[in-house]
C-alpha beads as a LAMMPS data file, in Angstrom:
LAMMPS data file: protein, C-alpha beads

337 atoms
336 bonds

1 atom types
1 bond types

-500.0 500.0 xlo xhi
-500.0 500.0 ylo yhi
-500.0 500.0 zlo zhi

Masses

1 110.0

Atoms # bond

1 1 1 170.587 -247.501 21.806
2 1 1 169.171 -246.959 25.406
3 1 1 169.675 -244.167 27.224
4 1 1 169.270 -243.528 31.152
5 1 1 168.313 -239.707 31.909
6 1 1 168.623 -237.384 34.780
7 1 1 167.088 -234.053 35.381
8 1 1 167.198 -232.789 38.706
9 1 1 167.489 -228.976 38.032
10 1 1 164.660 -226.853 40.724
11 1 1 162.623 -229.615 43.046
12 1 1 162.243 -232.824 40.876
13 1 1 163.995 -235.769 41.352
14 1 1 163.349 -237.798 37.723
15 1 1 164.668 -240.245 36.207
16 1 1 163.786 -242.213 33.249
17 1 1 165.039 -244.756 30.043
18 1 1 164.628 -244.241 26.644
19 1 1 165.027 -246.603 23.619
20 1 1 166.226 -245.451 20.108
21 1 1 164.698 -247.533 17.570
22 1 1 165.256 -248.338 14.246
23 1 1 163.554 -245.693 12.432
24 1 1 165.531 -243.450 15.067
25 1 1 161.856 -243.200 16.714
26 1 1 162.467 -242.736 20.607
27 1 1 160.558 -245.005 23.092
28 1 1 159.742 -244.395 26.245
29 1 1 160.477 -247.060 28.747
30 1 1 160.341 -245.384 31.699
31 1 1 159.614 -242.523 33.541
32 1 1 160.049 -241.409 37.546
33 1 1 159.829 -237.993 39.436
34 1 1 160.173 -237.508 42.829
35 1 1 158.774 -234.074 43.968
36 1 1 159.005 -232.136 46.828
37 1 1 156.732 -229.506 45.886
38 1 1 154.490 -230.262 49.145
39 1 1 157.373 -228.317 50.970
40 1 1 157.561 -225.431 48.831
41 1 1 153.918 -224.661 48.715
42 1 1 154.115 -223.875 52.399
43 1 1 156.435 -221.392 51.762
44 1 1 154.845 -220.073 48.724
45 1 1 158.196 -220.627 46.513
46 1 1 160.662 -223.069 46.189
47 1 1 163.420 -222.774 49.116
48 1 1 166.652 -224.217 47.221
49 1 1 168.978 -225.404 50.036
50 1 1 165.477 -227.755 50.778
51 1 1 165.115 -228.714 47.308
52 1 1 168.829 -230.197 47.047
53 1 1 168.481 -231.969 50.629
54 1 1 165.538 -233.946 48.921
55 1 1 167.639 -233.997 46.411
56 1 1 170.226 -236.558 48.109
57 1 1 167.484 -238.209 49.691
58 1 1 165.298 -239.095 46.077
59 1 1 167.984 -239.432 43.174
60 1 1 169.135 -243.405 44.421
61 1 1 165.555 -244.433 44.762
62 1 1 164.777 -242.962 41.719
63 1 1 166.842 -244.534 39.699
64 1 1 166.661 -247.570 40.606
65 1 1 162.919 -247.603 40.055
66 1 1 163.129 -246.279 36.620
67 1 1 166.017 -249.125 35.760
68 1 1 163.289 -252.072 36.812
69 1 1 162.520 -252.059 32.915
70 1 1 166.006 -252.827 32.016
71 1 1 166.763 -256.598 33.397
72 1 1 170.794 -256.282 33.576
73 1 1 171.766 -251.805 33.598
74 1 1 174.975 -251.748 33.462
75 1 1 174.888 -253.971 30.217
76 1 1 172.183 -252.486 28.310
77 1 1 172.534 -248.810 28.794
78 1 1 174.348 -247.575 26.455
79 1 1 174.821 -244.140 27.289
80 1 1 174.246 -241.561 30.465
81 1 1 172.467 -238.262 29.684
82 1 1 171.981 -235.757 32.983
83 1 1 170.496 -231.889 33.049
84 1 1 173.672 -229.291 33.427
85 1 1 171.784 -225.973 33.757
86 1 1 169.806 -224.065 33.941
87 1 1 168.744 -224.333 37.235
88 1 1 169.944 -224.427 41.045
89 1 1 173.281 -224.860 41.505
90 1 1 172.615 -227.009 44.835
91 1 1 170.077 -229.253 43.090
92 1 1 171.858 -230.092 39.356
93 1 1 175.019 -230.754 42.013
94 1 1 173.376 -233.532 43.118
95 1 1 172.490 -235.221 39.314
96 1 1 175.258 -234.060 37.848
97 1 1 177.498 -235.566 40.171
98 1 1 175.426 -239.194 40.423
99 1 1 175.535 -239.220 36.681
100 1 1 179.476 -238.637 36.625
101 1 1 179.452 -241.649 38.838
102 1 1 177.605 -244.119 37.391
103 1 1 179.317 -242.781 33.814
104 1 1 182.737 -243.852 35.788
105 1 1 181.747 -247.330 37.603
106 1 1 180.013 -248.403 34.107
107 1 1 182.717 -246.656 32.305
108 1 1 179.896 -245.575 29.996
109 1 1 179.862 -242.086 27.867
110 1 1 177.996 -238.836 28.817
111 1 1 175.724 -236.469 27.543
112 1 1 175.175 -232.912 29.408
113 1 1 171.728 -231.271 28.102
114 1 1 170.677 -227.663 28.545
115 1 1 167.187 -228.013 30.387
116 1 1 166.101 -225.822 28.208
117 1 1 166.515 -227.871 25.589
118 1 1 165.148 -230.553 27.009
119 1 1 161.999 -228.758 26.662
120 1 1 161.942 -229.037 22.808
121 1 1 162.891 -232.201 22.751
122 1 1 159.881 -233.645 25.496
123 1 1 157.962 -232.932 21.339
124 1 1 160.096 -236.014 20.230
125 1 1 158.736 -238.540 21.761
126 1 1 156.865 -241.144 20.170
127 1 1 156.834 -238.816 17.741
128 1 1 159.372 -238.817 14.693
129 1 1 157.262 -236.355 11.796
130 1 1 158.194 -233.302 12.770
131 1 1 159.319 -231.181 9.953
132 1 1 162.172 -228.307 10.100
133 1 1 162.389 -225.325 10.005
134 1 1 160.199 -225.153 13.316
135 1 1 160.193 -222.777 15.271
136 1 1 159.999 -223.394 19.447
137 1 1 158.129 -222.081 22.301
138 1 1 159.706 -222.947 25.758
139 1 1 157.549 -221.698 28.646
140 1 1 157.751 -222.026 31.751
141 1 1 157.890 -220.831 35.391
142 1 1 162.086 -219.576 34.998
143 1 1 161.820 -218.698 30.676
144 1 1 159.761 -218.375 27.997
145 1 1 162.835 -217.615 24.690
146 1 1 161.551 -218.187 21.032
147 1 1 163.942 -220.497 19.108
148 1 1 164.475 -221.175 15.272
149 1 1 165.412 -224.715 14.223
150 1 1 166.484 -225.101 10.781
151 1 1 167.501 -229.215 11.983
152 1 1 169.211 -230.257 14.990
153 1 1 172.405 -228.884 14.888
154 1 1 171.190 -225.499 13.832
155 1 1 169.271 -224.330 16.626
156 1 1 168.830 -219.929 17.009
157 1 1 167.846 -218.577 20.159
158 1 1 165.413 -215.890 18.648
159 1 1 164.296 -213.952 21.839
160 1 1 163.074 -214.263 25.331
161 1 1 161.828 -212.660 28.391
162 1 1 163.375 -209.331 29.619
163 1 1 162.056 -209.428 33.003
164 1 1 159.369 -212.293 34.399
165 1 1 158.533 -215.614 32.759
166 1 1 155.181 -215.943 32.449
167 1 1 154.979 -218.861 34.660
168 1 1 156.710 -216.477 37.023
169 1 1 153.870 -213.642 36.007
170 1 1 151.346 -216.559 37.215
171 1 1 152.609 -217.797 40.415
172 1 1 153.765 -213.937 41.574
173 1 1 150.251 -213.341 40.881
174 1 1 148.487 -216.100 42.389
175 1 1 150.394 -214.536 45.764
176 1 1 149.189 -211.558 45.421
177 1 1 145.420 -213.412 45.338
178 1 1 146.631 -215.439 47.811
179 1 1 146.220 -218.498 46.066
180 1 1 148.361 -221.653 46.761
181 1 1 151.817 -222.612 45.035
182 1 1 152.370 -223.594 42.168
183 1 1 149.710 -220.679 40.584
184 1 1 149.115 -221.214 37.396
185 1 1 146.866 -224.542 37.643
186 1 1 144.548 -222.622 39.611
187 1 1 144.761 -219.918 37.913
188 1 1 143.752 -221.959 34.507
189 1 1 140.812 -223.411 36.637
190 1 1 139.194 -220.246 37.838
191 1 1 139.839 -218.377 34.723
192 1 1 137.641 -221.508 33.015
193 1 1 134.321 -219.932 34.721
194 1 1 135.002 -216.905 33.139
195 1 1 133.916 -215.372 29.583
196 1 1 135.074 -211.771 29.374
197 1 1 137.972 -210.107 29.543
198 1 1 136.711 -207.548 32.298
199 1 1 140.314 -205.761 33.068
200 1 1 141.812 -205.797 29.553
201 1 1 145.366 -205.522 31.537
202 1 1 148.374 -204.601 29.183
203 1 1 150.609 -206.433 26.711
204 1 1 153.608 -205.473 27.020
205 1 1 155.480 -205.308 23.661
206 1 1 153.638 -206.450 21.424
207 1 1 153.648 -204.610 18.510
208 1 1 157.483 -204.046 18.639
209 1 1 159.108 -205.927 16.115
210 1 1 161.456 -208.157 18.118
211 1 1 161.413 -211.273 19.552
212 1 1 160.671 -210.291 23.477
213 1 1 158.762 -210.474 26.215
214 1 1 158.300 -208.636 29.080
215 1 1 155.388 -209.618 31.772
216 1 1 156.658 -207.577 34.678
217 1 1 154.505 -204.140 33.831
218 1 1 151.573 -207.173 33.494
219 1 1 152.222 -208.212 37.114
220 1 1 152.241 -204.599 38.494
221 1 1 149.281 -204.084 36.782
222 1 1 147.976 -206.809 37.942
223 1 1 148.337 -205.745 42.060
224 1 1 147.290 -201.886 40.940
225 1 1 143.914 -203.406 40.514
226 1 1 143.873 -205.482 43.402
227 1 1 145.093 -202.123 45.562
228 1 1 141.748 -200.513 44.454
229 1 1 139.267 -200.405 47.447
230 1 1 136.572 -203.059 46.218
231 1 1 135.877 -206.099 47.730
232 1 1 137.697 -209.192 46.742
233 1 1 135.180 -211.775 46.033
234 1 1 135.689 -214.991 44.240
235 1 1 134.245 -213.250 41.511
236 1 1 136.416 -210.792 41.076
237 1 1 139.364 -212.997 41.423
238 1 1 137.994 -215.208 38.696
239 1 1 137.901 -212.064 36.553
240 1 1 140.687 -211.666 37.406
241 1 1 142.752 -214.768 36.417
242 1 1 140.486 -214.810 33.380
243 1 1 142.323 -211.233 32.186
244 1 1 146.044 -212.786 33.539
245 1 1 146.157 -215.561 30.933
246 1 1 144.107 -214.215 28.052
247 1 1 147.289 -210.587 28.315
248 1 1 149.975 -213.635 28.486
249 1 1 148.232 -215.719 26.101
250 1 1 147.872 -212.951 23.933
251 1 1 151.890 -212.586 23.980
252 1 1 152.837 -216.132 23.248
253 1 1 150.414 -216.556 20.137
254 1 1 151.573 -212.687 18.451
255 1 1 155.165 -213.299 18.826
256 1 1 154.667 -216.848 18.114
257 1 1 153.376 -216.702 14.449
258 1 1 154.764 -213.011 13.248
259 1 1 158.301 -215.633 13.739
260 1 1 156.536 -218.771 12.023
261 1 1 155.784 -216.621 9.313
262 1 1 158.685 -213.952 8.753
263 1 1 160.784 -217.461 9.147
264 1 1 158.202 -219.624 7.262
265 1 1 158.464 -222.371 9.383
266 1 1 156.534 -225.896 8.944
267 1 1 156.358 -227.362 12.462
268 1 1 155.591 -224.741 15.936
269 1 1 156.674 -226.709 19.122
270 1 1 155.599 -225.824 22.410
271 1 1 157.199 -227.175 25.958
272 1 1 157.335 -226.201 29.590
273 1 1 154.868 -226.269 32.461
274 1 1 153.480 -223.340 31.038
275 1 1 152.184 -225.599 27.615
276 1 1 150.464 -227.983 29.512
277 1 1 147.612 -225.323 30.372
278 1 1 144.511 -226.741 28.084
279 1 1 143.088 -222.729 26.371
280 1 1 147.264 -222.065 26.033
281 1 1 147.485 -225.142 23.254
282 1 1 143.381 -224.719 22.261
283 1 1 144.453 -221.100 21.313
284 1 1 147.319 -221.998 19.663
285 1 1 145.150 -224.885 17.390
286 1 1 142.309 -221.978 16.817
287 1 1 144.856 -219.611 15.602
288 1 1 146.644 -222.305 13.344
289 1 1 142.927 -223.138 11.662
290 1 1 141.288 -219.158 11.605
291 1 1 145.211 -218.899 9.333
292 1 1 144.148 -221.657 7.459
293 1 1 148.004 -222.252 7.620
294 1 1 149.779 -226.156 6.851
295 1 1 152.114 -225.116 10.073
296 1 1 151.743 -228.029 12.068
297 1 1 151.286 -228.189 16.120
298 1 1 153.575 -230.387 18.018
299 1 1 152.660 -230.201 22.047
300 1 1 153.681 -233.389 24.490
301 1 1 151.872 -235.159 26.713
302 1 1 150.551 -233.264 29.463
303 1 1 152.836 -235.238 32.350
304 1 1 155.947 -233.804 29.621
305 1 1 156.014 -230.496 29.970
306 1 1 156.813 -230.412 33.188
307 1 1 160.559 -230.782 34.341
308 1 1 160.909 -235.250 33.617
309 1 1 164.193 -237.124 32.124
310 1 1 162.301 -238.342 29.581
311 1 1 162.719 -235.247 27.368
312 1 1 167.012 -235.115 29.123
313 1 1 167.235 -238.431 26.925
314 1 1 165.354 -237.383 24.340
315 1 1 167.382 -234.233 23.749
316 1 1 170.624 -236.384 24.372
317 1 1 169.772 -238.393 21.297
318 1 1 169.571 -235.487 19.060
319 1 1 172.309 -233.725 20.471
320 1 1 174.807 -236.491 20.653
321 1 1 177.974 -234.898 22.110
322 1 1 179.094 -237.632 24.101
323 1 1 182.410 -236.468 26.412
324 1 1 183.699 -237.897 29.149
325 1 1 182.731 -238.394 32.870
326 1 1 185.990 -235.422 34.171
327 1 1 184.644 -232.971 31.378
328 1 1 180.513 -232.954 32.766
329 1 1 179.811 -229.633 35.812
330 1 1 177.036 -228.260 36.887
331 1 1 176.658 -224.719 34.982
332 1 1 173.207 -223.182 36.637
333 1 1 173.564 -220.089 33.948
334 1 1 173.411 -221.744 31.041
335 1 1 170.978 -220.051 28.514
336 1 1 171.297 -220.533 25.004
337 1 1 174.674 -219.892 22.936

Bonds

1 1 1 2
2 1 2 3
3 1 3 4
4 1 4 5
5 1 5 6
6 1 6 7
7 1 7 8
8 1 8 9
9 1 9 10
10 1 10 11
11 1 11 12
12 1 12 13
13 1 13 14
14 1 14 15
15 1 15 16
16 1 16 17
17 1 17 18
18 1 18 19
19 1 19 20
20 1 20 21
21 1 21 22
22 1 22 23
23 1 23 24
24 1 24 25
25 1 25 26
26 1 26 27
27 1 27 28
28 1 28 29
29 1 29 30
30 1 30 31
31 1 31 32
32 1 32 33
33 1 33 34
34 1 34 35
35 1 35 36
36 1 36 37
37 1 37 38
38 1 38 39
39 1 39 40
40 1 40 41
41 1 41 42
42 1 42 43
43 1 43 44
44 1 44 45
45 1 45 46
46 1 46 47
47 1 47 48
48 1 48 49
49 1 49 50
50 1 50 51
51 1 51 52
52 1 52 53
53 1 53 54
54 1 54 55
55 1 55 56
56 1 56 57
57 1 57 58
58 1 58 59
59 1 59 60
60 1 60 61
61 1 61 62
62 1 62 63
63 1 63 64
64 1 64 65
65 1 65 66
66 1 66 67
67 1 67 68
68 1 68 69
69 1 69 70
70 1 70 71
71 1 71 72
72 1 72 73
73 1 73 74
74 1 74 75
75 1 75 76
76 1 76 77
77 1 77 78
78 1 78 79
79 1 79 80
80 1 80 81
81 1 81 82
82 1 82 83
83 1 83 84
84 1 84 85
85 1 85 86
86 1 86 87
87 1 87 88
88 1 88 89
89 1 89 90
90 1 90 91
91 1 91 92
92 1 92 93
93 1 93 94
94 1 94 95
95 1 95 96
96 1 96 97
97 1 97 98
98 1 98 99
99 1 99 100
100 1 100 101
101 1 101 102
102 1 102 103
103 1 103 104
104 1 104 105
105 1 105 106
106 1 106 107
107 1 107 108
108 1 108 109
109 1 109 110
110 1 110 111
111 1 111 112
112 1 112 113
113 1 113 114
114 1 114 115
115 1 115 116
116 1 116 117
117 1 117 118
118 1 118 119
119 1 119 120
120 1 120 121
121 1 121 122
122 1 122 123
123 1 123 124
124 1 124 125
125 1 125 126
126 1 126 127
127 1 127 128
128 1 128 129
129 1 129 130
130 1 130 131
131 1 131 132
132 1 132 133
133 1 133 134
134 1 134 135
135 1 135 136
136 1 136 137
137 1 137 138
138 1 138 139
139 1 139 140
140 1 140 141
141 1 141 142
142 1 142 143
143 1 143 144
144 1 144 145
145 1 145 146
146 1 146 147
147 1 147 148
148 1 148 149
149 1 149 150
150 1 150 151
151 1 151 152
152 1 152 153
153 1 153 154
154 1 154 155
155 1 155 156
156 1 156 157
157 1 157 158
158 1 158 159
159 1 159 160
160 1 160 161
161 1 161 162
162 1 162 163
163 1 163 164
164 1 164 165
165 1 165 166
166 1 166 167
167 1 167 168
168 1 168 169
169 1 169 170
170 1 170 171
171 1 171 172
172 1 172 173
173 1 173 174
174 1 174 175
175 1 175 176
176 1 176 177
177 1 177 178
178 1 178 179
179 1 179 180
180 1 180 181
181 1 181 182
182 1 182 183
183 1 183 184
184 1 184 185
185 1 185 186
186 1 186 187
187 1 187 188
188 1 188 189
189 1 189 190
190 1 190 191
191 1 191 192
192 1 192 193
193 1 193 194
194 1 194 195
195 1 195 196
196 1 196 197
197 1 197 198
198 1 198 199
199 1 199 200
200 1 200 201
201 1 201 202
202 1 202 203
203 1 203 204
204 1 204 205
205 1 205 206
206 1 206 207
207 1 207 208
208 1 208 209
209 1 209 210
210 1 210 211
211 1 211 212
212 1 212 213
213 1 213 214
214 1 214 215
215 1 215 216
216 1 216 217
217 1 217 218
218 1 218 219
219 1 219 220
220 1 220 221
221 1 221 222
222 1 222 223
223 1 223 224
224 1 224 225
225 1 225 226
226 1 226 227
227 1 227 228
228 1 228 229
229 1 229 230
230 1 230 231
231 1 231 232
232 1 232 233
233 1 233 234
234 1 234 235
235 1 235 236
236 1 236 237
237 1 237 238
238 1 238 239
239 1 239 240
240 1 240 241
241 1 241 242
242 1 242 243
243 1 243 244
244 1 244 245
245 1 245 246
246 1 246 247
247 1 247 248
248 1 248 249
249 1 249 250
250 1 250 251
251 1 251 252
252 1 252 253
253 1 253 254
254 1 254 255
255 1 255 256
256 1 256 257
257 1 257 258
258 1 258 259
259 1 259 260
260 1 260 261
261 1 261 262
262 1 262 263
263 1 263 264
264 1 264 265
265 1 265 266
266 1 266 267
267 1 267 268
268 1 268 269
269 1 269 270
270 1 270 271
271 1 271 272
272 1 272 273
273 1 273 274
274 1 274 275
275 1 275 276
276 1 276 277
277 1 277 278
278 1 278 279
279 1 279 280
280 1 280 281
281 1 281 282
282 1 282 283
283 1 283 284
284 1 284 285
285 1 285 286
286 1 286 287
287 1 287 288
288 1 288 289
289 1 289 290
290 1 290 291
291 1 291 292
292 1 292 293
293 1 293 294
294 1 294 295
295 1 295 296
296 1 296 297
297 1 297 298
298 1 298 299
299 1 299 300
300 1 300 301
301 1 301 302
302 1 302 303
303 1 303 304
304 1 304 305
305 1 305 306
306 1 306 307
307 1 307 308
308 1 308 309
309 1 309 310
310 1 310 311
311 1 311 312
312 1 312 313
313 1 313 314
314 1 314 315
315 1 315 316
316 1 316 317
317 1 317 318
318 1 318 319
319 1 319 320
320 1 320 321
321 1 321 322
322 1 322 323
323 1 323 324
324 1 324 325
325 1 325 326
326 1 326 327
327 1 327 328
328 1 328 329
329 1 329 330
330 1 330 331
331 1 331 332
332 1 332 333
333 1 333 334
334 1 334 335
335 1 335 336
336 1 336 337
């Protein structure tokens, strides 16, 4: 089976081709992405109207580029997968309406995909050794969620953020520190220069017996520190970045491993843009080693952590809920059922 995936939930315009081998292993043939990040960096955040206009500009060239790996796309592509939500409504509509058009003209089935499931299934690209039950942690600019996967058809949401997402906390702190957008990668670089948690910012809900997260209070604590009558030099900025990372990562690890223990999982899956952070990856690896745990950790390649169409195509194969083009629509508020 060959699948064309389309992803336009935010500021990336992406298309990918995957092929499913006989052993149900996902083979990535192409993964093309165009981004309008440079435009949004100038304003310190994503402007939905600008993102949507750029999506219209890029969508066809991106799909054409992705399809160069197949000789006859109309004949060789079996299914079209598209992100239907959550996301920015203008951006989502560009991808959904394009996918509907291709499905109608080519007479192909569509598989609507929840963007959040895409981040989980990025782990299944090129990998067929993931065992269930599994805990999936999604950490991105808009979402921080813990999910229990008993199998591909039995997936349950355990908890998520009550306010800001982890990535959002990084970006808002970046604005407070006058860092470039998106701030997460630069915060990682600056934090790498520090070895001590100077400020030890609060860890909201870290000892609660649920699987919810909260990061807005953490952002407020950072703001109060910045507002103190002290010189804001490079060393102080780096210390703030390090302490912020430590607080966020402590929360993510504590909740994830508590869930892993409660549900006796065999695998932990990470997904979302924040999981591209090398320090976070190392912290999870060290935690498993320190616990002498048999749990297997899976993290996508960095290029598959941020928004991309390959993960949408992969998710569609395992979801496998084909519908006609008439039944697919964008839902910006889509979440876990």
